[in-house]
N, C-alpha and C positions, 0 to 999 in steps of 0.2 A: 375544490376551488371553483368559484363561479366564473362566468365568462369575463366579467369586468376585471376581477382580480387577476385572471390569467393574462388578459391583454396588458394590464399595467405591469405585470411581471415580465412579460415578453418585451415590451418597449424598454423597460429598465435594463434587461439583459443586452439588448441590441446597443443601447447607449454605453453600457459598461464595456462591451467588447470594442466599441469604436473609440472610447475615451480612456482606455487602459485603467479601468476602475477595479479590475480583478487583481488578485495577488495570490501568491503561492506560499504555503507553509509546508514544513517537512517533519515527518515523524520517524525517528530512528528505529531501525531493526538491528538487534545485536545477536551475536553468536551465543548460544547457551553453553558452548564449550569453554570459552574464555572471556566472554563479555565484550569482545571487540566489535566495533561498528562494522557491519557488513553491507547495509543498504539503508536508504531512506525512502519513505513513500511520500510523493508529492501530492498535496491536497489543495484543491482550488478553494479560495475564499472570496466571497463577494459581500461587501458592506454597502448597500444602496443608500444614497443620501436621504431618500424618503421612506423606503421600506425597512431600513436597518439591515442587520445580518440576514442573508438568505441562504438556506441550506442547499447543498448540492443536490440532495434528494428532490428538491423542488425545481431547480433551474436546469439540471442536466436533462431530465425527461422532456422539458419544454424545448430545450435546444434540439433534441432529437426529433421532436414532432414538427418543428417549424424550420428545419433546414439550417440550423446554426451550429450543429455539432462539429462539423469539419473546422469551422473558424475557431471554435472553442478548443478543439483538440490541437490544432497547429499552434495556437497561442500558447497552450500548455507545454507543448514539446519545445518550442523556442525558448520558453522561460526556464525549463529545467536544464536544457543544454548549456545555456549561459551560466546558470547557477553552478553546474558541474565544473565549468572552467574556473569560476571564482574559487571553488573549493580546492581544485587542483593547484591553483596559484598559492593558496594558503597552506599547502602541504597535506591536504586531506585526500585520501584515495578511497572512494566508495562507489556504490552503484545507486542509481535513482530508479524507483518504480513509479509508474504513472498509469492510472486507470483509463482505459479507452472504451469507446462504445463499439458494439458489434457492427453498427452501421458503417463505421469507418472502414471496416474490413471488406465491405462490399465493393470498394474501389480497388480495382485490380492493381493499380500502381501505388497503393498505399505503402507497402513495404519498401519500394524503391524510393519514395519520397522521404520516408523516415531515414533511410540510409544516407540519402543525399544531404539531409539536414545535419546528420552526425558528421559526415565528411567535411561539409562546408565550415563547420566550427572546430574541426579536429578533435571530436569526441569519439573515443572508441565505441563501436556498437555494443560490445560486451558489457559496457557500463550502464546499459539501458535495459529495464525490465518493464514489459507491458502487462498490466493486470486486467483480467476480465472476470466479471462475476459469474458464479456458477449458473445462474439463471440464463445467462447469455450463451452457454455452451451448446444448447440444443441446435440453434441455427448455425452456430460456429462449425459444427460438424460438416456442414455444406461448404465451409470456407477453408477447408483443409489446405488448399494451395497457398493462400495468403499466410496462414500460420506457419506452414512449413518453410516458406521463403524468409520469414522473420528469423527462424532458427538457423537457417543456412547463413544468414547475414550476421549471426552471433548475438542477436537480440533475444533476451530471455522472455519467457511467458509464464505468468502466474495465474492460477485459478483462485479467485478471491471468495471469501465467505463459504468455503467448502463445507457441505453437510446440511445447508439450509434449503437447497433446491431439490429438484427431482431428476437430475440428470443421471444417466446410467454410469456405474463405475467403469463400464467399458470405455467411456469417453476419456478417462484418464489414460488409458492405453492407446486410444486412437489419436488423441490430440497431442501435439508435441510440446507439452508444458515442461517447465523446469522447476516449478515450485507449487506447492499446495498450501494455501493459507486456511488453517482450521478456524472455523467461525467462533467468535467470542461467546456465543450461546453455550457451547460445550466447555470452553475454557473456564467460564465463570464458576461452574460447579465442580470442576475436576478434582479439587482437594477432598471433597466430601461426598461426591456422587459416584457410586460404582459404575453406573451406566455411562456417565460422561467420561470417566477414566478409561473404560473399555473402548469407547468411541475414539478418543484422542489417541490411544495406543494403537488401535487398529488402523486409523488413517495414517499415522506416522509410519507404521510398518509397511503399509501398502505403498506409501510414497517412496520409501527407501527401496522397496522391492522393484519399483519402476524407475529407479535412478533419479528421483526428485528430492528436493529439499522440502521439509515440513516446517511451517511457521505457525506459531501459536499467536492468535490475535487477541487483543483486548485484555492483556494481563495487567491486573491492577493491585494484586497483593503478593506478598512474599510467598505465601503458601502456593498460590497458583504458579508462580515462577519456578519454585523448587519442584513441584509435581510434574510440570511439562518437561522440565529438564530431566527428571528421573525417567520419564516415559520415552525419552529419546528425540524430542523435537530438536530441530537444528537452530532455528531463529525464534526470537520473541519480539513482540511489538505491543505497546500499550502504555497507559499512563504511569505505571510503575517505573518503566524505563524512561519515558519522556512523553510529555504532551507534544503536539505539533508545535514546532518552533520556527522562527524566521531563519533564513539561510545563514545570516551572519552569526547566529548564536550557536551554530553546530560545533565549531572548533572548541569554544570554551566548554560546551556540554561534554564533548568527548573527554577532555581533560578531567572534568569533575566526575564523570561516570566511571572512568578507569579506576579512580581511587575508591569509589563506592562499591564496586563489584564484589570484592572478596567478602565483605560483610553480608551482601545479599544472598550469597549461596552458602554461607556458613551454617552449620547445623544449629548453633545456638541462636535463639531469637533475641538478638541484641536490642537494647533499648533505643539505639539509634534509629531503628526502623519502625518503632511503634507508631509514629505519626503517619507513616506511609501506608501502613496496613489499614488504618481507619480512614485515611483521606488520601487517595492516590493522586490528588491534584495539589499536594502540599507544596510548601515553599522550597522543598528540595529540588523541584523541577526548575529548569531555567525557562 
């Protein structure tokens, strides 16, 4: 990105934050044991009037570089907490996961601020999971105090995209995570690749041995779903389950998915799922 494009993007982000142009969508994570909703991941979306849709991979690093990450993070936290209240009032009980920057953890009072936000809106802290990418875990080792205080407060911690970075496996033991998310690069090939299958199985067993949940990311086909279930993963997330959806769409999605689950795990390849196997973004999704 050249300097002019970066400046335009930065100005657009500042305006988006000031004028509430960002919004959140939510991707469900379901239990591989019974298909029940266990968690949703909150994902920030920005559709700029001039630039069009801007990917988080573009604007989040920009926010980190130019001192906007705290404003973006606290906007996100306020948004997901209010959304949780709406779901509670609608009779939905779930947890919300939200990705945070390692830079936020450098503020010593960050865990206390998050706890106060939860208490201020009467949201139980155990309903919140903070996700951190594996690439961020090397500096995070130095921030053990902040991570530990999150866990003391009941807030979950997930390591995202596990398997794509270069962090030591020792960090899984050293850092107080509650969940490991297995990167979709391994999940994509797991039905047909012996190596991917061994990796997914090994990470799942390692997670369980450390008392953590194992989540398979990026599941898009029935074969992938059934294989990660067979290998013992706890949760699954991906377009086969659901694309990211608006908050108000979650309750009807739950009702529809509950009816679909038995056929998804059945041994027979029912014709009902043929379209999903070839097009994970089919109209079956809400």
